[in-house]
N, CA, C and O atoms as a MOPAC input file, in Angstrom:
PM7 MOZYME 1SCF
protein

 N    146.79400 1    93.78600 1   122.97700 1
 C    147.54400 1    95.04400 1   123.00400 1
 C    149.03100 1    94.77600 1   123.24700 1
 O    149.89100 1    95.39400 1   122.62000 1
 N    149.32700 1    93.84600 1   124.16600 1
 C    150.72400 1    93.53100 1   124.44600 1
 C    151.43000 1    93.01700 1   123.18500 1
 O    152.58100 1    93.36000 1   122.91900 1
 N    150.72000 1    92.19500 1   122.42300 1
 C    151.27300 1    91.68300 1   121.16700 1
 C    151.67500 1    92.85100 1   120.26300 1
 O    152.78100 1    92.86400 1   119.72200 1
 N    150.78600 1    93.82700 1   120.09700 1
 C    151.07400 1    94.95900 1   119.20600 1
 C    152.20600 1    95.83400 1   119.73400 1
 O    152.99700 1    96.35600 1   118.94900 1
 N    152.29400 1    96.00000 1   121.04900 1
 C    153.39600 1    96.77600 1   121.63500 1
 C    154.72500 1    96.06300 1   121.38100 1
 O    155.71600 1    96.70200 1   121.02800 1
 N    154.74400 1    94.75000 1   121.56000 1
 C    155.96900 1    93.99000 1   121.29800 1
 C    156.37900 1    94.06700 1   119.83000 1
 O    157.56100 1    94.21400 1   119.51600 1
 N    155.40500 1    93.96700 1   118.93800 1
 C    155.68900 1    94.07800 1   117.50600 1
 C    156.22300 1    95.47000 1   117.18100 1
 O    157.19900 1    95.60400 1   116.44300 1
 N    155.59500 1    96.49400 1   117.72200 1
 C    156.04000 1    97.87600 1   117.48200 1
 C    157.48500 1    98.07400 1   117.95100 1
 O    158.30700 1    98.65500 1   117.24200 1
 N    157.77700 1    97.58300 1   119.15100 1
 C    159.12100 1    97.69900 1   119.72100 1
 C    160.13400 1    96.94700 1   118.85400 1
 O    161.19500 1    97.48000 1   118.53000 1
 N    159.80500 1    95.71700 1   118.48400 1
 C    160.72200 1    94.91000 1   117.69200 1
 C    160.97400 1    95.46800 1   116.30900 1
 O    162.11200 1    95.48300 1   115.84100 1
 N    159.92300 1    95.92600 1   115.65100 1
 C    160.09800 1    96.48000 1   114.30600 1
 C    160.87900 1    97.79300 1   114.35600 1
 O    161.70300 1    98.06300 1   113.48200 1
 N    160.62000 1    98.60800 1   115.38300 1
 C    161.38500 1    99.85700 1   115.53100 1
 C    162.88300 1    99.55000 1   115.57600 1
 O    163.66200 1   100.14300 1   114.83000 1
 N    163.29000 1    98.61700 1   116.45800 1
 C    164.71500 1    98.33400 1   116.61900 1
 C    165.29800 1    97.61200 1   115.41600 1
 O    166.44100 1    97.87500 1   115.04000 1
 N    164.54800 1    96.71500 1   114.80900 1
 C    165.04500 1    96.04900 1   113.60400 1
 C    165.28600 1    97.07600 1   112.49900 1
 O    166.31900 1    97.05200 1   111.83000 1
 N    164.32200 1    97.97300 1   112.31700 1
 C    164.42800 1    98.99700 1   111.27800 1
 C    165.56800 1    99.96300 1   111.57400 1
 O    166.32500 1   100.33300 1   110.67700 1
 N    165.68600 1   100.36600 1   112.82700 1
 C    166.75600 1   101.29500 1   113.20000 1
 C    168.12700 1   100.66500 1   112.98100 1
 O    169.03500 1   101.31900 1   112.46700 1
 N    168.28600 1    99.39500 1   113.36800 1
 C    169.57500 1    98.72800 1   113.17500 1
 C    169.88100 1    98.49700 1   111.70300 1
 O    171.04900 1    98.49000 1   111.31300 1
 N    168.85900 1    98.30900 1   110.88100 1
 C    169.09000 1    98.18800 1   109.44500 1
 C    169.65900 1    99.47900 1   108.86300 1
 O    170.27300 1    99.46100 1   107.79700 1
 N    169.46000 1   100.58600 1   109.55100 1
 C    170.06000 1   101.85200 1   109.13400 1
 C    171.40200 1   102.09200 1   109.80600 1
 O    172.33800 1   102.57300 1   109.16800 1
 N    171.50400 1   101.76100 1   111.08600 1
 C    172.71300 1   102.07800 1   111.85900 1
 C    173.89400 1   101.16300 1   111.54900 1
 O    175.04300 1   101.60300 1   111.61000 1
 N    173.63700 1    99.92300 1   111.22300 1
 C    174.72100 1    98.98800 1   110.90300 1
 C    174.92800 1    99.04500 1   109.38500 1
 O    174.15000 1    98.48100 1   108.61600 1
 N    175.97600 1    99.72900 1   108.98200 1
 C    176.18400 1   100.07200 1   107.57200 1
 C    176.16400 1    98.87500 1   106.61500 1
 O    175.55200 1    98.99000 1   105.55300 1
 N    176.79400 1    97.73300 1   106.92300 1
 C    176.68600 1    96.60500 1   105.98100 1
 C    175.24900 1    96.09900 1   105.81700 1
 O    174.86400 1    95.67400 1   104.72800 1
 N    174.45500 1    96.14300 1   106.89600 1
 C    173.05400 1    95.74600 1   106.77900 1
 C    172.30300 1    96.70400 1   105.86300 1
 O    171.48800 1    96.28800 1   105.03900 1
 N    172.59200 1    97.99800 1   106.02100 1
 C    171.92700 1    98.97600 1   105.15600 1
 C    172.33900 1    98.74800 1   103.69600 1
 O    171.49000 1    98.65300 1   102.81000 1
 N    173.63000 1    98.66300 1   103.46600 1
 C    174.14100 1    98.56300 1   102.09800 1
 C    173.63700 1    97.31200 1   101.37200 1
 O    173.24700 1    97.38200 1   100.20600 1
 N    173.64700 1    96.17500 1   102.06100 1
 C    173.33200 1    94.91800 1   101.39100 1
 C    171.86900 1    94.49000 1   101.51700 1
 O    171.40500 1    93.65700 1   100.73800 1
 N    171.12900 1    95.05000 1   102.49400 1
 C    169.74800 1    94.62300 1   102.68300 1
 C    168.73700 1    95.76000 1   102.53200 1
 O    167.81200 1    95.66200 1   101.72600 1
 N    168.90800 1    96.82800 1   103.29700 1
 C    167.85300 1    97.82900 1   103.40400 1
 C    167.89300 1    98.89200 1   102.30400 1
 O    166.88600 1    99.55700 1   102.06200 1
 N    169.02100 1    99.06100 1   101.64400 1
 C    169.12100 1   100.07800 1   100.58300 1
 C    168.12400 1    99.82100 1    99.45600 1
 O    167.66700 1   100.76200 1    98.80800 1
 N    167.78600 1    98.56300 1    99.22000 1
 C    166.79400 1    98.22200 1    98.19800 1
 C    165.48000 1    98.93700 1    98.46800 1
 O    164.81800 1    99.40400 1    97.54200 1
 N    165.10600 1    99.02300 1    99.73800 1
 C    163.85800 1    99.67300 1   100.12700 1
 C    163.89000 1   101.17600 1    99.82800 1
 O    162.87000 1   101.75900 1    99.46200 1
 N    165.04400 1   101.79100 1    99.98100 1
 C    165.14700 1   103.24100 1    99.80000 1
 C    165.47000 1   103.65200 1    98.36800 1
 O    165.55700 1   104.84700 1    98.08600 1
 N    165.64700 1   102.71400 1    97.47100 1
 C    165.99800 1   103.08400 1    96.10300 1
 C    164.83700 1   103.73800 1    95.34900 1
 O    165.05200 1   104.34300 1    94.29800 1
 N    163.61500 1   103.62500 1    95.86800 1
 C    162.45900 1   104.23400 1    95.21300 1
 C    162.14600 1   105.63100 1    95.74200 1
 O    161.10100 1   106.19500 1    95.41600 1
 N    163.03700 1   106.19100 1    96.55300 1
 C    162.83000 1   107.55000 1    97.04800 1
 C    162.82000 1   108.52500 1    95.88400 1
 O    163.55000 1   108.37100 1    94.90500 1
 N    161.97200 1   109.53000 1    96.01900 1
 C    161.98500 1   110.64200 1    95.08200 1
 C    162.59300 1   111.81800 1    95.83400 1
 O    162.96700 1   111.66300 1    96.99700 1
 N    162.70300 1   112.97600 1    95.21700 1
 C    163.45300 1   114.05600 1    95.84100 1
 C    162.93700 1   114.44500 1    97.22400 1
 O    163.76100 1   114.44000 1    98.13800 1
 N    161.75700 1   114.75800 1    97.47000 1
 C    161.30700 1   115.09200 1    98.80700 1
 C    160.08400 1   114.28800 1    99.20900 1
 O    159.23800 1   114.75200 1    99.97300 1
 N    160.00700 1   113.08500 1    98.68400 1
 C    158.84600 1   112.25500 1    98.96100 1
 C    159.23000 1   110.79300 1    98.76200 1
 O    160.40100 1   110.47400 1    98.55900 1
 N    158.25100 1   109.92200 1    98.82000 1
 C    158.50000 1   108.50400 1    98.61200 1
 C    157.48300 1   107.95000 1    97.62400 1
 O    156.53000 1   108.62800 1    97.24000 1
 N    157.70100 1   106.73300 1    97.23200 1
 C    156.81800 1   106.07300 1    96.27900 1
 C    156.12700 1   104.90400 1    96.96200 1
 O    156.74100 1   104.23700 1    97.79500 1
 N    154.87800 1   104.63700 1    96.64000 1
 C    154.21400 1   103.45800 1    97.19700 1
 C    154.95400 1   102.15300 1    96.88900 1
 O    154.79800 1   101.16900 1    97.61200 1
 N    155.75700 1   102.13700 1    95.82300 1
 C    156.52600 1   100.93900 1    95.48600 1
 C    157.55100 1   100.61100 1    96.57000 1
 O    157.92700 1    99.45100 1    96.73700 1
 N    158.00300 1   101.62500 1    97.30300 1
 C    158.98600 1   101.39000 1    98.36500 1
 C    158.41500 1   100.49400 1    99.45900 1
 O    159.16500 1    99.78200 1   100.12700 1
 N    157.10300 1   100.52100 1    99.64900 1
 C    156.48600 1    99.71500 1   100.69800 1
 C    156.70900 1    98.23500 1   100.54000 1
 O    156.77300 1    97.51200 1   101.53500 1
 N    156.82900 1    97.76500 1    99.32100 1
 C    157.01200 1    96.34100 1    99.09000 1
 C    158.38100 1    96.00200 1    98.50200 1
 O    158.68000 1    94.83800 1    98.23700 1
 N    159.20100 1    97.02000 1    98.30300 1
 C    160.53700 1    96.79400 1    97.74800 1
 C    161.49600 1    96.47500 1    98.88500 1
 O    162.11800 1    97.36900 1    99.45900 1
 N    161.60500 1    95.20400 1    99.19800 1
 C    162.47500 1    94.77500 1   100.28500 1
 C    163.33800 1    93.60800 1    99.82700 1
 O    162.88000 1    92.72500 1    99.10200 1
 N    164.57500 1    93.62100 1   100.25500 1
 C    165.41200 1    92.44300 1   100.11200 1
 C    164.75700 1    91.35100 1   100.96300 1
 O    164.25000 1    91.65700 1   102.04200 1
 N    164.74800 1    90.10700 1   100.52500 1
 C    164.07600 1    89.06200 1   101.30500 1
 C    164.53300 1    88.97600 1   102.76200 1
 O    163.70500 1    88.77400 1   103.65000 1
 N    165.82900 1    89.12400 1   103.02300 1
 C    166.31000 1    89.06800 1   104.41200 1
 C    165.86100 1    90.28400 1   105.21600 1
 O    165.61500 1    90.17600 1   106.41800 1
 N    165.75400 1    91.43200 1   104.56600 1
 C    165.22100 1    92.63400 1   105.21500 1
 C    163.78100 1    92.36900 1   105.63800 1
 O    163.39200 1    92.68400 1   106.76300 1
 N    162.99800 1    91.79700 1   104.74700 1
 C    161.61400 1    91.47100 1   105.07300 1
 C    161.51300 1    90.50100 1   106.23200 1
 O    160.65300 1    90.65400 1   107.09900 1
 N    162.38200 1    89.50300 1   106.25500 1
 C    162.38000 1    88.53300 1   107.35300 1
 C    162.73700 1    89.20600 1   108.67000 1
 O    162.08900 1    88.95600 1   109.68700 1
 N    163.75800 1    90.05500 1   108.66500 1
 C    164.16300 1    90.74400 1   109.89300 1
 C    163.04800 1    91.63900 1   110.43600 1
 O    162.84300 1    91.71900 1   111.64700 1
 N    162.33400 1    92.30800 1   109.53700 1
 C    161.28500 1    93.20400 1   110.00400 1
 C    159.98600 1    92.46200 1   110.32800 1
 O    159.12900 1    93.00200 1   111.02800 1
 N    159.83000 1    91.24600 1   109.83500 1
 C    158.65900 1    90.44400 1   110.18000 1
 C    158.89500 1    89.59100 1   111.42400 1
 O    157.94200 1    89.12500 1   112.04800 1
 N    160.15000 1    89.38600 1   111.78100 1
 C    160.49300 1    88.53400 1   112.92600 1
 C    159.78600 1    88.94500 1   114.22400 1
 O    159.38900 1    88.06100 1   114.98300 1
 N    159.60800 1    90.23600 1   114.51600 1
 C    158.90300 1    90.58900 1   115.75300 1
 C    157.49100 1    90.00900 1   115.84800 1
 O    157.01200 1    89.73500 1   116.94800 1
 N    156.82300 1    89.82000 1   114.71200 1
 C    155.49700 1    89.19600 1   114.72700 1
 C    155.59100 1    87.76100 1   115.24700 1
 O    154.74100 1    87.32500 1   116.02400 1
 N    156.60300 1    87.04100 1   114.82900 1
 C    156.76800 1    85.65000 1   115.24600 1
 C    157.26400 1    85.57800 1   116.69200 1
 O    156.76900 1    84.77300 1   117.48100 1
 N    158.22700 1    86.40700 1   117.03200 1
 C    158.76500 1    86.40800 1   118.40000 1
 C    157.66700 1    86.74100 1   119.40200 1
 O    157.60900 1    86.15000 1   120.48000 1
 N    156.79700 1    87.68200 1   119.05300 1
 C    155.70200 1    88.06500 1   119.96000 1
 C    154.76800 1    86.89700 1   120.23900 1
 O    154.14500 1    86.84500 1   121.29900 1
 N    154.66300 1    85.96200 1   119.30600 1
 C    153.79900 1    84.79500 1   119.50800 1
 C    154.27200 1    83.92400 1   120.67300 1
 O    153.45900 1    83.26100 1   121.31600 1
 N    155.57000 1    83.92000 1   120.95100 1
 C    156.10500 1    83.13100 1   122.05700 1
 C    155.83500 1    83.78800 1   123.40200 1
 O    155.89700 1    83.13200 1   124.44200 1
 N    155.53800 1    85.06800 1   123.38500 1
 C    155.27000 1    85.80600 1   124.63000 1
 C    153.77100 1    85.96700 1   124.85200 1
 O    153.27700 1    85.83700 1   125.97200 1
 N    153.05400 1    86.25400 1   123.76100 1
 C    151.60100 1    86.43800 1   123.82800 1
 C    150.96300 1    85.43800 1   122.85700 1
 O    150.85600 1    85.72200 1   121.66400 1
 N    150.54000 1    84.27500 1   123.35600 1
 C    149.91700 1    83.30200 1   122.45100 1
 C    148.71900 1    83.92300 1   121.72400 1
 O    147.85700 1    84.55400 1   122.33600 1
 N    148.69300 1    83.72900 1   120.43000 1
 C    147.66600 1    84.32700 1   119.58700 1
 C    147.11000 1    83.24800 1   118.65700 1
 O    147.84600 1    82.38300 1   118.18100 1
 N    145.83700 1    83.31200 1   118.41300 1
 C    145.20300 1    82.36300 1   117.49800 1
 C    145.85600 1    82.49100 1   116.12500 1
 O    146.20500 1    83.59300 1   115.70100 1
 N    146.01900 1    81.37100 1   115.43700 1
 C    146.68900 1    81.35900 1   114.13400 1
 C    146.01900 1    82.29600 1   113.12800 1
 O    146.70300 1    83.02700 1   112.41200 1
 N    144.69900 1    82.27700 1   113.07200 1
 C    143.98900 1    83.14100 1   112.12300 1
 C    144.19800 1    84.62000 1   112.47800 1
 O    144.33100 1    85.45700 1   111.58500 1
 N    144.22700 1    84.94000 1   113.76200 1
 C    144.50700 1    86.31800 1   114.18600 1
 C    145.89200 1    86.73100 1   113.71800 1
 O    146.08500 1    87.84000 1   113.22100 1
 N    146.84900 1    85.83700 1   113.87900 1
 C    148.21800 1    86.10400 1   113.43600 1
 C    148.25900 1    86.36900 1   111.93100 1
 O    148.91400 1    87.31200 1   111.48800 1
 N    147.56600 1    85.54800 1   111.14500 1
 C    147.54600 1    85.74400 1   109.69500 1
 C    146.87200 1    87.05400 1   109.30100 1
 O    147.34300 1    87.75000 1   108.40200 1
 N    145.78200 1    87.39000 1   109.96500 1
 C    145.09400 1    88.65300 1   109.67900 1
 C    146.01000 1    89.83200 1   110.01100 1
 O    146.06900 1    90.80200 1   109.25500 1
 N    146.72300 1    89.75300 1   111.13300 1
 C    147.64600 1    90.83500 1   111.50600 1
 C    148.78800 1    90.96000 1   110.49900 1
 O    149.20900 1    92.07300 1   110.18400 1
 N    149.28800 1    89.84800 1   109.99400 1
 C    150.33900 1    89.91600 1   108.96900 1
 C    149.80500 1    90.53000 1   107.67600 1
 O    150.50300 1    91.31000 1   107.02700 1
 N    148.57100 1    90.18400 1   107.29600 1
 C    147.95800 1    90.79000 1   106.11300 1
 C    147.80200 1    92.30000 1   106.32200 1
 O    148.13300 1    93.09300 1   105.44000 1
 N    147.30100 1    92.68500 1   107.48700 1
 C    147.13700 1    94.11100 1   107.80700 1
 C    148.48500 1    94.82600 1   107.78400 1
 O    148.56300 1    95.99600 1   107.40800 1
 N    149.53800 1    94.13100 1   108.18300 1
 C    150.87600 1    94.70500 1   108.16400 1
 C    151.28100 1    95.06800 1   106.74200 1
 O    151.87400 1    96.12400 1   106.51900 1
 N    150.97000 1    94.20600 1   105.77900 1
 C    151.27600 1    94.49700 1   104.38000 1
 C    150.50200 1    95.69700 1   103.86300 1
 O    151.04800 1    96.53400 1   103.14500 1
 N    149.23100 1    95.78000 1   104.22800 1
 C    148.40800 1    96.93800 1   103.84900 1
 C    148.97900 1    98.19400 1   104.48800 1
 O    149.08900 1    99.23800 1   103.84500 1
 N    149.34100 1    98.07900 1   105.75800 1
 C    149.88600 1    99.23600 1   106.49000 1
 C    151.18800 1    99.71700 1   105.85200 1
 O    151.40400 1   100.91900 1   105.70300 1
 N    152.04700 1    98.78200 1   105.48100 1
 C    153.32600 1    99.14500 1   104.87800 1
 C    153.11000 1    99.93400 1   103.58900 1
 O    153.82800 1   100.89800 1   103.32300 1
 N    152.14000 1    99.53500 1   102.80100 1
 C    151.81500 1   100.29400 1   101.58900 1
 C    151.26700 1   101.66600 1   101.96400 1
 O    151.60400 1   102.66300 1   101.32600 1
 N    150.43400 1   101.72400 1   102.98200 1
 C    149.81600 1   102.97600 1   103.41800 1
 C    150.84800 1   104.02800 1   103.81800 1
 O    150.70700 1   105.19000 1   103.43700 1
 N    151.87000 1   103.65700 1   104.56900 1
 C    152.81500 1   104.68200 1   105.02400 1
 C    153.78200 1   105.11900 1   103.92400 1
 O    154.61000 1   106.00500 1   104.13600 1
 N    153.67500 1   104.50200 1   102.76500 1
 C    154.51100 1   104.89600 1   101.63000 1
 C    153.70400 1   105.54800 1   100.51100 1
 O    154.23700 1   105.76600 1    99.42400 1
 N    152.43100 1   105.86600 1   100.75100 1
 C    151.58800 1   106.36700 1    99.65700 1
 C    151.52600 1   107.89200 1    99.54900 1
 O    150.78800 1   108.41200 1    98.71300 1
 N    152.27700 1   108.61300 1   100.37000 1
 C    152.37400 1   110.08100 1   100.32300 1
 C    151.08100 1   110.78700 1   100.72900 1
 O    150.95300 1   111.99200 1   100.51100 1
 N    150.13100 1   110.07700 1   101.30700 1
 C    148.89700 1   110.69900 1   101.78500 1
 C    148.94600 1   110.70300 1   103.31000 1
 O    148.72300 1   109.67600 1   103.95100 1
 N    149.23700 1   111.86200 1   103.88000 1
 C    149.40500 1   111.95500 1   105.32800 1
 C    148.06800 1   112.27100 1   105.98000 1
 O    147.49200 1   113.33800 1   105.76700 1
 N    147.58300 1   111.32100 1   106.78300 1
 C    146.29300 1   111.49200 1   107.43800 1
 C    146.31800 1   112.40600 1   108.64700 1
 O    145.25900 1   112.82600 1   109.11500 1
 N    147.48800 1   112.72600 1   109.16600 1
 C    147.65000 1   113.63400 1   110.31000 1
 C    146.81500 1   113.20000 1   111.50800 1
 O    146.06200 1   113.99300 1   112.07200 1
 N    146.95400 1   111.93300 1   111.89100 1
 C    146.24900 1   111.40500 1   113.04900 1
 C    147.30100 1   110.95000 1   114.05400 1
 O    147.73300 1   109.79800 1   114.02700 1
 N    147.71300 1   111.85300 1   114.93900 1
 C    148.72100 1   111.51600 1   115.92900 1
 C    148.13400 1   110.53500 1   116.92600 1
 O    146.98600 1   110.73500 1   117.32100 1
 N    148.80700 1   109.51500 1   117.35700 1
 C    150.21100 1   109.13400 1   117.19100 1
 C    150.44200 1   108.10500 1   116.08700 1
 O    151.41500 1   107.35400 1   116.14200 1
 N    149.57900 1   108.06200 1   115.10800 1
 C    149.72000 1   107.08600 1   114.03400 1
 C    150.88200 1   107.47800 1   113.11800 1
 O    151.04100 1   108.64600 1   112.76600 1
 N    151.68500 1   106.49000 1   112.74200 1
 C    152.79200 1   106.71600 1   111.81300 1
 C    152.19900 1   106.80200 1   110.41000 1
 O    152.05800 1   105.79300 1   109.71900 1
 N    151.86100 1   108.00000 1   110.00800 1
 C    151.30700 1   108.20800 1   108.67300 1
 C    152.40300 1   108.45800 1   107.65900 1
 O    153.58900 1   108.46800 1   107.99000 1
 N    151.99500 1   108.65700 1   106.43900 1
 C    152.95100 1   108.86800 1   105.35700 1
 C    153.77800 1   110.14000 1   105.56500 1
 O    154.92800 1   110.20400 1   105.12900 1
 N    153.21100 1   111.14700 1   106.22300 1
 C    153.98400 1   112.37000 1   106.49500 1
 C    155.19500 1   112.08900 1   107.36400 1
 O    156.29400 1   112.56600 1   107.08200 1
 N    154.99400 1   111.31900 1   108.41600 1
 C    156.11200 1   110.93700 1   109.28800 1
 C    157.10200 1   110.05700 1   108.53600 1
 O    158.31400 1   110.25600 1   108.62100 1
 N    156.57700 1   109.08700 1   107.80300 1
 C    157.47700 1   108.13800 1   107.15000 1
 C    158.20100 1   108.77000 1   105.96000 1
 O    159.29400 1   108.33400 1   105.60100 1
 N    157.60500 1   109.78900 1   105.34900 1
 C    158.31000 1   110.51500 1   104.28600 1
 C    159.56500 1   111.17000 1   104.82900 1
 O    160.59100 1   111.21500 1   104.14900 1
 N    159.48900 1   111.68100 1   106.05800 1
 C    160.67600 1   112.26900 1   106.69300 1
 C    161.74400 1   111.19200 1   106.85200 1
 O    162.92700 1   111.44700 1   106.62500 1
 N    161.32600 1   109.98900 1   107.24300 1
 C    162.29600 1   108.89300 1   107.37200 1
 C    163.00300 1   108.64700 1   106.04200 1
 O    164.21400 1   108.42400 1   106.01300 1
 N    162.26300 1   108.68500 1   104.95600 1
 C    162.84900 1   108.39600 1   103.64500 1
 C    163.67100 1   109.55200 1   103.09000 1
 O    164.37200 1   109.37500 1   102.09400 1
 N    163.60700 1   110.72000 1   103.70100 1
 C    164.43000 1   111.83300 1   103.22700 1
 C    165.60000 1   112.12500 1   104.15900 1
 O    166.60700 1   112.67700 1   103.71500 1
 N    165.49400 1   111.76500 1   105.45300 1
 C    166.60200 1   112.02300 1   106.38400 1
 C    167.36300 1   110.75000 1   106.75300 1
 O    168.53900 1   110.81900 1   107.11100 1
 N    166.71300 1   109.59800 1   106.67200 1
 C    167.29300 1   108.30400 1   107.01400 1
 C    167.64300 1   108.14900 1   108.49500 1
 O    168.26300 1   107.15100 1   108.86300 1
 N    167.27500 1   109.09100 1   109.35100 1
 C    167.63600 1   109.00300 1   110.77000 1
 C    166.47200 1   109.32900 1   111.71100 1
 O    166.67800 1   109.48000 1   112.91500 1
 N    165.27900 1   109.43600 1   111.18700 1
 C    164.10300 1   109.73400 1   111.99600 1
 C    162.97000 1   108.75300 1   111.65200 1
 O    162.96300 1   108.11700 1   110.59800 1
 N    162.02100 1   108.66000 1   112.58300 1
 C    160.74200 1   107.98100 1   112.34100 1
 C    160.89500 1   106.54900 1   111.81600 1
 O    160.47100 1   106.22400 1   110.70600 1
 N    161.51000 1   105.71200 1   112.64400 1
 C    161.69500 1   104.29800 1   112.31500 1
 C    160.48100 1   103.44900 1   112.69700 1
 O    160.39400 1   102.28700 1   112.30100 1
 N    159.55600 1   104.01000 1   113.45000 1
 C    158.42300 1   103.26200 1   113.97700 1
 C    157.57100 1   102.62300 1   112.89900 1
 O    157.76800 1   102.84200 1   111.70400 1
 N    156.62000 1   101.82800 1   113.35600 1
 C    155.79600 1   101.08700 1   112.40400 1
 C    154.36200 1   101.60700 1   112.39300 1
 O    153.99300 1   102.36800 1   111.49800 1
 N    153.56300 1   101.22000 1   113.35200 1
 C    152.16800 1   101.66900 1   113.40500 1
 C    152.02700 1   103.03500 1   114.06700 1
 O    151.13800 1   103.81100 1   113.71600 1
 N    152.89300 1   103.32400 1   115.01000 1
 C    152.79000 1   104.58100 1   115.76600 1
 C    154.15200 1   105.26400 1   115.82900 1
 O    155.16200 1   104.71100 1   115.39400 1
 N    154.15900 1   106.47000 1   116.37700 1
 C    155.40700 1   107.21800 1   116.55200 1
 C    155.92400 1   107.11700 1   117.99100 1
 O    156.89000 1   107.79200 1   118.34600 1
 N    155.29300 1   106.28600 1   118.81700 1
 C    155.66700 1   106.22100 1   120.22900 1
 C    157.10100 1   105.77400 1   120.45400 1
 O    157.79500 1   106.34900 1   121.29300 1
 N    157.55600 1   104.78100 1   119.74000 1
 C    158.93400 1   104.30900 1   119.93300 1
 C    159.92400 1   105.39100 1   119.51200 1
 O    160.95200 1   105.57400 1   120.16400 1
 N    159.62800 1   106.10000 1   118.44200 1
 C    160.49400 1   107.21000 1   118.03100 1
 C    160.50800 1   108.28700 1   119.10600 1
 O    161.55800 1   108.86200 1   119.39400 1
 N    159.36400 1   108.56200 1   119.69300 1
 C    159.28500 1   109.54700 1   120.76600 1
 C    160.11000 1   109.07900 1   121.96900 1
 O    160.87400 1   109.85400 1   122.54600 1
 N    159.94800 1   107.80000 1   122.34200 1
 C    160.65300 1   107.27000 1   123.51800 1
 C    162.16600 1   107.22500 1   123.31500 1
 O    162.91400 1   107.43000 1   124.27100 1
 N    162.63200 1   106.96300 1   122.09300 1
 C    164.06100 1   106.78400 1   121.85800 1
 C    164.71400 1   107.95800 1   121.12900 1
 O    165.84900 1   107.84600 1   120.66400 1
 N    163.99500 1   109.09700 1   121.02600 1
 C    164.58300 1   110.33600 1   120.53300 1
 C    164.78800 1   110.44100 1   119.03700 1
 O    165.64300 1   111.20600 1   118.59100 1
 N    164.02900 1   109.69300 1   118.24600 1
 C    164.18600 1   109.77300 1   116.79200 1
 C    162.95400 1   110.34600 1   116.09300 1
 O    162.84200 1   110.27900 1   114.86900 1
 N    162.03800 1   110.90600 1   116.86800 1
 C    160.80400 1   111.43500 1   116.28900 1
 C    161.03800 1   112.79700 1   115.65100 1
 O    161.69700 1   113.66600 1   116.22300 1
 N    160.48900 1   112.96300 1   114.46300 1
 C    160.53700 1   114.23400 1   113.74400 1
 C    159.14200 1   114.46400 1   113.16300 1
 O    158.67600 1   113.68700 1   112.33000 1
 N    158.47900 1   115.53500 1   113.60600 1
 C    157.10700 1   115.82700 1   113.15500 1
 C    157.12100 1   116.48800 1   111.78400 1
 O    157.94400 1   117.36900 1   111.53700 1
 N    156.23300 1   116.08300 1   110.89400 1
 C    156.23000 1   116.65200 1   109.54600 1
 C    155.89800 1   118.13600 1   109.49300 1
 O    156.52500 1   118.87600 1   108.73500 1
 N    154.93000 1   118.58600 1   110.27800 1
 C    154.49700 1   119.98000 1   110.18000 1
 C    155.52600 1   120.94600 1   110.73800 1
 O    155.73800 1   122.02100 1   110.17600 1
 N    156.16700 1   120.57500 1   111.83800 1
 C    157.07500 1   121.48400 1   112.52600 1
 C    158.50600 1   121.30400 1   112.05000 1
 O    159.15300 1   122.26600 1   111.63600 1
 N    159.00200 1   120.07600 1   112.10700 1
 C    160.41700 1   119.83600 1   111.90700 1
 C    160.85400 1   119.81000 1   110.44900 1
 O    162.04900 1   119.93400 1   110.18100 1
 N    159.94300 1   119.65400 1   109.49800 1
 C    160.36300 1   119.58300 1   108.10300 1
 C    160.97300 1   120.90400 1   107.65900 1
 O    161.81400 1   120.91400 1   106.76000 1
 N    160.57300 1   122.02000 1   108.26700 1
 C    161.17800 1   123.31700 1   107.92200 1
 C    162.62100 1   123.37200 1   108.39100 1
 O    163.45800 1   123.98400 1   107.72700 1
 N    162.93700 1   122.74300 1   109.53200 1
 C    164.30300 1   122.71900 1   110.04800 1
 C    165.21000 1   121.87500 1   109.16300 1
 O    166.40500 1   122.14700 1   109.05100 1
 N    164.63600 1   120.84300 1   108.53200 1
 C    165.44200 1   119.91500 1   107.75700 1
 C    165.82800 1   120.48200 1   106.39200 1
 O    166.78400 1   120.00900 1   105.77800 1
 N    165.10500 1   121.47900 1   105.91500 1
 C    165.36100 1   122.02900 1   104.57200 1
 C    166.60100 1   122.89400 1   104.54000 1
 O    166.95400 1   123.43000 1   103.48900 1

């Protein structure tokens, strides 16, 4: 569990900084957002990453290994699951299972660029004030 919390925390901040630091966004993270549609996202966005963007967002998985030793096969399975998860939050099918970061939450991220930076859950967004709920807050954003 500690491993997953560390990964969630690290990916949240890496993703948020890729938006907040304008040169990082322009040269690295904008590639990911180029597949946005008008009020939704495309599953292609899940894998459309500049290589350095991918490294920055995968780094928390490696850093967590130095804090929470994990079996190599477990680490590989978690990285594989991460790829599946990344596709899942970009597929426009919102499962509405709080606190899971579903496609509904992540669609808001792709339309506002300032909310819902989290990875597996919305907890980091809740803790750091960037959470925007799809059912309630999407009406405010229109």
